[in-house]
C-alpha positions in Angstrom: -46.5 -5.8 16.9 -44.6 -5.7 13.6 -45.7 -8.5 11.3 -42.5 -8.5 9.8 -40.4 -11.1 10.7 -37.7 -12.2 8.1 -34.6 -9.9 7.1 -31.6 -9.9 4.8 -28.5 -8.3 4.5 -26.1 -8.0 1.3 -23.2 -6.0 2.0 -20.8 -4.3 -0.8 -17.1 -2.8 0.2 -14.9 -2.9 3.3 -14.7 -4.3 7.0 -16.3 -1.3 7.9 -19.7 -1.8 6.3 -19.5 -5.7 7.3 -19.3 -4.4 11.1 -21.9 -2.1 10.5 -24.4 -4.8 8.6 -23.6 -7.0 11.8 -24.9 -3.9 13.9 -28.0 -3.1 11.7 -28.6 -7.1 11.9 -28.6 -7.2 15.8 -30.8 -4.2 15.8 -33.5 -6.3 13.8 -32.9 -9.3 15.9 -33.7 -7.6 19.3 -37.1 -6.4 17.6 -37.9 -10.2 16.8 -36.7 -10.6 13.0 -35.2 -13.7 12.1 -31.9 -13.0 10.0 -32.4 -14.8 6.9 -29.5 -15.6 4.2 -28.9 -13.1 1.1 -31.4 -14.5 -1.5 -34.2 -15.9 0.4 -37.9 -14.9 0.4 -37.9 -12.2 2.8 -40.1 -9.2 4.2 -37.3 -6.8 4.4 -34.2 -6.7 2.4 -31.1 -4.3 3.4 -28.4 -3.5 0.7 -25.4 -1.6 2.4 -23.8 0.1 -0.7 -20.2 1.3 -1.6 -19.3 3.5 -3.4 -15.4 3.5 -3.6 -15.7 3.3 -7.5 -17.9 3.4 -10.4 -18.1 -0.6 -10.7 -19.3 -0.4 -7.0 -21.8 1.9 -7.7 -23.0 -0.5 -10.4 -23.2 -3.4 -8.5 -25.3 -2.2 -6.0 -27.8 -0.7 -8.7 -27.8 -4.5 -10.2 -28.2 -6.0 -6.3 -31.1 -3.4 -5.5 -32.9 -4.3 -8.5 -32.0 -8.1 -8.3 -33.8 -8.2 -4.8 -37.5 -8.0 -6.7 -36.9 -11.2 -8.2 -37.1 -13.2 -4.7 -38.7 -11.2 -2.6 -41.1 -9.2 -4.8 -43.1 -7.5 -1.7 -40.2 -7.0 0.5 -39.2 -3.9 2.0 -36.2 -2.5 0.1 -33.9 -0.6 2.0 -30.6 0.8 0.5 -28.0 2.1 3.0 -24.5 3.6 3.3 -22.1 5.3 1.3 -23.8 5.2 -2.3 -27.1 6.1 -0.6 -25.0 9.0 1.1 -23.3 10.1 -2.0 -25.8 9.8 -4.5 -29.1 10.0 -2.7 -31.5 11.1 -6.3 -29.7 8.2 -8.3 -30.4 5.5 -5.7 -33.6 6.5 -4.8 -35.0 6.6 -8.4 -34.2 2.9 -8.3 -37.5 1.1 -9.2 -38.4 -0.6 -6.1 -36.2 1.2 -3.6 -38.2 2.2 -0.5 -36.0 3.7 1.9 -32.6 5.3 1.0 -30.7 5.9 4.3 -27.4 7.7 4.8 -24.2 6.8 6.5 -25.2 8.0 10.0 -28.6 6.7 10.3 -27.8 3.2 9.6 -28.3 1.9 13.3 -32.2 3.4 13.4 -33.0 1.4 10.4 -35.2 -0.9 12.1 -37.1 1.9 13.6 -37.4 2.9 10.2 -38.6 0.2 8.4 -41.1 0.1 11.0 -42.2 3.4 10.6 -42.9 3.2 7.2 -45.3 0.8 7.9 -46.7 1.3 11.1 -48.6 5.1 11.8 -47.9 6.7 15.2 -50.7 5.1 16.7 -49.6 1.2 16.1 -52.3 1.4 13.0 -51.0 0.0 9.6 -51.1 2.9 7.4 -53.3 3.4 4.6 -52.7 2.5 0.7 -53.2 6.3 -0.6 -51.3 9.1 0.7 -50.4 12.6 -0.2 -47.6 13.2 -2.6 -44.4 13.9 -1.2 -42.5 17.5 -1.2 -40.6 18.4 -3.8 -36.6 17.6 -3.3 -33.8 18.7 -5.2 -30.9 16.8 -7.0 -29.6 15.4 -4.2 -33.2 13.9 -3.0 -33.7 16.0 -0.1 -36.5 18.4 0.4 -36.0 22.1 0.8 -34.3 23.4 4.0 -34.4 20.0 5.6 -31.1 18.1 7.0 -33.0 15.2 7.1 -35.9 13.9 5.3 -38.4 11.9 6.6 -41.4 11.1 4.8 -43.9 8.6 6.1 -45.4 6.4 3.1 -47.4 2.7 3.1 -45.8 -0.2 1.8 -46.3 -0.3 -1.6 -42.7 0.2 -3.4 -43.8 3.7 -4.4 -41.8 7.3 -3.7 -39.1 6.3 -1.0 -38.7 7.5 2.3 -35.4 9.4 2.5 -33.5 9.7 5.1 -30.1 11.5 4.6 -28.2 14.1 6.6 -26.6 16.6 4.9 -23.7 16.3 7.6 -23.5 12.7 8.1 -20.1 13.5 10.9 -23.0 15.0 13.5 -24.1 12.0 14.9 -21.8 10.1 17.4 -21.6 6.2 18.1 -24.6 5.7 20.0 -25.6 2.0 19.8 -25.8 -0.2 22.6 -25.0 -3.5 21.1 -22.8 -5.6 19.6 -23.1 -6.8 16.0 -24.6 -10.0 14.9 -22.3 -12.7 13.4 -24.0 -16.0 12.4 -20.4 -17.5 12.0 -18.5 -17.7 15.7 -14.9 -17.1 14.4 -14.4 -13.8 13.7 -16.3 -10.2 14.7 -15.5 -7.0 14.1 -15.3 -3.9 16.2 -15.9 -0.4 15.1 -13.6 2.3 16.7 -13.6 5.2 14.9 -15.5 6.8 11.5 -14.5 9.5 8.9 -11.6 11.1 7.7 -10.0 14.2 7.4 -7.4 13.2 4.8 -9.4 14.2 1.7 -6.9 12.3 -0.5 -7.6 13.4 -4.1 -9.7 9.8 -5.4 -11.6 9.5 -2.3 -14.9 10.7 -1.5 -14.9 9.2 1.9 -14.6 12.6 3.7 -17.8 13.4 2.1 -19.9 10.5 2.6 -18.7 9.4 6.1 -17.9 13.2 7.3 -14.7 14.6 9.9 -12.7 11.9 11.7 -14.2 11.1 15.0 -13.5 8.1 17.7 -15.6 6.2 19.7 -15.2 6.1 23.4 -12.9 3.6 24.6 -15.5 1.9 27.5 -18.1 1.6 24.4 -15.4 -0.7 22.6 -14.5 -3.0 25.5 -18.1 -3.5 26.3 -18.8 -4.5 22.7 -15.6 -6.8 22.5 -16.4 -8.1 25.7 -19.9 -9.4 24.5 -18.4 -10.7 21.0 -15.8 -12.5 22.9 -18.8 -14.2 25.3 -20.4 -15.0 22.4 -17.6 -17.4 21.4 -15.6 -15.0 18.7 -11.9 -15.7 18.8 -10.8 -12.9 17.0 -11.5 -9.6 17.1 -11.1 -7.5 13.9 -10.4 -3.6 15.0 -12.2 -1.7 11.8 -13.1 2.0 10.6 -12.4 4.2 8.5 -9.1 5.4 9.3 -8.3 3.8 12.4 -5.0 5.0 12.9 -6.3 8.7 13.8 -8.1 7.0 16.8 -7.7 9.0 20.2 -10.2 9.1 23.1 -8.7 10.9 26.1 -5.1 10.5 25.1 -5.6 6.8 24.0 -4.5 5.3 20.6 -5.5 2.6 18.4 -2.3 0.8 20.3 -4.3 1.3 23.3 -7.4 -0.5 21.9 -5.4 -3.3 20.8 -4.1 -3.8 24.0 -7.0 -3.3 25.9 -9.4 -5.8 23.8 -6.3 -8.6 23.9 -6.5 -8.4 27.9 -10.6 -9.6 27.5 -10.9 -13.4 28.8 -11.4 -15.8 25.9 -9.9 -13.4 23.1 -7.4 -15.6 21.1 -6.4 -12.9 18.5 -6.7 -9.4 17.8 -6.4 -8.1 14.2 -5.7 -4.7 12.8 -7.6 -4.0 9.5 -6.5 -1.4 6.7 -4.9 1.5 8.5 -2.6 4.0 6.5 0.7 4.0 7.0 1.5 7.4 8.0 -0.3 6.9 11.1 1.1 3.6 12.3 3.1 4.5 15.3 5.8 2.7 17.2 3.5 1.7 20.1 1.2 -0.3 17.5 4.2 -2.0 15.9 5.6 -2.9 19.5 2.3 -4.3 20.4 2.3 -6.5 17.3 5.9 -7.7 17.5 5.2 -8.9 21.1 2.0 -9.7 21.8 0.8 -13.2 21.8 -2.5 -12.4 20.7 -1.9 -10.1 17.7 -2.1 -10.7 14.5 1.2 -10.4 12.4 -0.7 -8.6 9.4 -0.9 -4.9 8.4 -2.8 -3.9 5.3 -1.1 -0.6 4.2 -2.9 1.2 1.3 -0.1 2.3 -1.4 -1.8 3.1 -4.1 1.1 4.3 -6.1 5.3 3.2 -6.1 5.8 7.0 -8.0 6.2 9.7 -5.8 4.9 12.5 -8.5 1.9 10.5 -8.5 1.6 10.1 -4.6 1.8 14.0 -4.5 -1.2 14.5 -6.8 -2.9 12.1 -4.9 -2.0 14.1 -2.1 -1.0 10.7 0.1 1.5 11.9 2.8 4.7 9.8 2.1 7.0 9.3 -0.6 8.0 5.9 -1.9 11.0 5.9 0.2 9.6 6.7 3.1 6.7 3.7 2.9 9.7 1.2 1.8 11.6 1.9 5.1 8.5 1.5 6.8 8.1 -1.6 5.5 11.6 -2.6 6.2 11.1 -1.6 9.9 8.0 -3.8 10.6 9.3 -6.9 8.6 12.6 -6.9 10.7 10.6 -6.5 13.9 7.8 -9.3 12.5 10.0 -11.6 9.8 6.5 -13.3 9.6 4.4 -10.5 9.2 1.6 -10.9 6.0 1.7 -7.6 4.2 -1.1 -6.7 2.1 -2.0 -3.7 0.0 -4.1 -0.8 -2.5 -3.0 0.1 -5.9 -5.0 2.4 -8.1 -3.9 1.9 -11.7 -4.8 4.8 -14.3 -5.0 7.6 -11.9 -4.7 10.8 -14.1 -1.4 11.9 -14.8 0.1 8.0 -14.6 1.9 7.3 -18.0 3.8 4.2 -19.0 6.6 5.7 -17.2 5.1 6.6 -13.7 3.2 2.5 -14.0 6.3 1.4 -14.8 7.8 2.6 -11.4 4.8 1.4 -9.6 5.4 -2.3 -11.1 8.8 -1.9 -10.3 8.1 -0.7 -6.4 5.6 -3.7 -5.6 8.0 -6.3 -7.1 10.6 -5.0 -4.7 8.3 -4.9 -1.3 7.2 -8.2 0.5 3.6 -7.7 -0.3 1.4 -11.3 0.1 -1.4 -9.8 -1.5 -2.9 -6.9 -3.4 -5.9 -5.1 -4.2 -6.3 -3.4 -7.5 -8.5 -1.0 -8.6 -8.8 1.0 -11.6 -9.4 4.6 -11.1 -12.5 6.1 -11.7 -13.7 9.3 -11.6 -15.7 10.2 -8.0 -18.2 13.6 -7.8 -16.6 16.4 -6.0 -12.9 14.9 -5.4 -9.9 16.9 -6.6 -8.9 14.6 -9.4 -12.4 15.0 -11.3 -10.1 18.7 -12.0 -6.9 16.8 -13.1 -5.6 16.6 -16.7 -3.9 13.5 -18.2 -6.4 11.3 -17.8 -5.8 7.7 -19.1 -8.1 6.2 -21.8 -10.2 2.9 -21.0 -8.0 0.8 -23.0 -4.7 1.5 -20.8 -6.2 1.3 -17.6 -7.4 -2.4 -18.5 -4.2 -3.2 -19.7 -2.1 -1.9 -16.7 -5.1 -3.6 -14.1 -4.3 -6.8 -15.8 -0.9 -6.7 -16.0 -1.1 -5.4 -12.4 -3.1 -8.4 -11.2 -1.0 -10.6 -13.0 1.9 -9.2 -10.6 -0.6 -9.8 -7.7 -1.1 -13.7 -8.4 2.7 -13.6 -8.5 3.3 -12.2 -5.1 0.6 -14.0 -3.5 1.9 -17.4 -5.0 5.3 -16.4 -3.7 4.0 -16.0 -0.3 2.0 -19.6 -0.5 5.1 -21.2 -1.4 7.4 -19.4 1.5 5.0 -21.4 3.8 5.3 -24.9 2.3 7.0 -27.3 5.3 6.4 -25.0 8.1 3.9 -25.2 10.9 1.1 -22.7 11.8 -1.7 -21.7 13.7 -5.0 -21.2 11.7 -8.2 -20.5 13.2 -10.7 -22.4 11.3 -13.8 -21.6 10.2 -17.0 -23.7 8.2 -16.3 -26.7 5.5 -16.8 -24.6 2.1 -18.5 -25.9 -0.9 -15.4 -27.7 -2.2 -14.9 -29.7 0.6 -12.4 -28.2 2.4 -12.3 -26.7 6.2 -10.7 -23.3 5.9 -9.6 -20.8 7.9 -6.5 -18.1 8.2 -3.5 -17.6 9.8 -2.5 -14.6 11.9 -0.5 -13.2 9.0 -3.7 -13.5 6.8 -2.4 -16.6 4.7 -5.7 -19.1 4.2 -5.2 -22.6 5.0 -7.4 -25.6 3.8 -7.7 -28.9 5.7 -9.6 -32.0 5.4 -13.1 -31.7 7.6 -12.7 -34.4 9.9 -9.2 -32.8 11.0 -10.2 -29.5 12.6 -13.4 -28.0 14.1 -15.0 -25.2 13.8 -14.0 -22.0 15.4 -10.7 -24.1 16.4 -7.4 -22.9 16.5 -5.2 -25.4 15.5 -1.3 -26.2 14.3 -1.2 -27.7 11.0 1.7 -28.2 8.5 1.8 -27.0 5.1 2.7 -29.3 2.5 1.2 -27.8 -0.7 -0.8 -24.9 -2.3 -3.3 -24.0 -4.9 -4.0 -20.8 -6.7 -6.3 -19.7 -4.0 -5.2 -21.5 -0.5 -2.6 -23.3 0.9 -3.1 -27.3 1.9 -1.9 -28.4 5.3 -2.4 -31.9 7.4 -2.8 -32.0 11.5 
């Protein structure tokens, strides 16, 4: 019997990472572990990493180092995109015990136990032979996956990183563990074939592949049985989902037909992949969350072309106009990158004007940072750090204006909100289907309750409502 009993998780990055953390947590729970809050003393600490920007890499390194302050004896596991993208750097961080790539996450509980227990079930000795030499990626010569068994002791880490992360399938026979009962994510797809010039996801996630529909429905059904009222459909590039002729719209329709599912939300989706069938479902289904997060990245056509995006600003605008005509209450979010190579003040000004004209309710603003082995690394016309910082600040100011306008447009309106726990500030908060954040007095609604409330005021972070 494994003596380890407490495990914690810290997730950086996207909704897909959150979904995968929940799957890892469930695999530990089925082995008898207690899932503890991040920052508590634990036996196993898992950092699910992100590598979308240099800043994300830095945060991953910081969180890994911080683990030793509250759990000095823990087995520390760095898993996911950053572990896949820069294995040797992650493995060199003091205190890391396991480095696990994107396609080995779901075997993490087994890998942890293999580190501390030998094949006979006896705890491994404290002395071992040196591991085989590794190349600059941290991989042993001629190995697709390195599995080097070592004892507890925070020595040389075990490395489990496949050269090709897209050779695995969706073989995880469990639903994810979500300690709060309001919403849960269902992963339907992984990988991407688009190869945008700034993005390393195709390298760390591999080629696009879709999960069997029957597994998705079984997962969502179990989550609904556990009490989750909102199911969020997630993946790397979910609009490319294809399985036996079915699309992401079919996924949404079939999940919405599951008893006790009150809402179905579509997470970030590429604008060029949203079909008429998905829009029609969103506009007509009473269970559809009328919310789209459509990455824009730039409002300048020349920059979009250099980014290897597959639409023009005009095509994007026409799609938004059509979606808003079908769903006037649509909540619309986007991503934008400032400082991409070749972006001068002229191109940036075009992006600002474009965003000003679009009915966005919120923006995610990213400062461009080079990602290894992406096409943009070779581009000329790179912006200096001060220019990128200035543009980021201006874009964030515009983002605040967009959010305030979205909030103000709802004052006096009645909305349905799925409420969550009470925050530290004393307000019980939740989200509408359009992804408007709403706060109410704690006694006016319960956790995991959908309540109709009227918005009467706004703060900088959420709308105030009363039942």
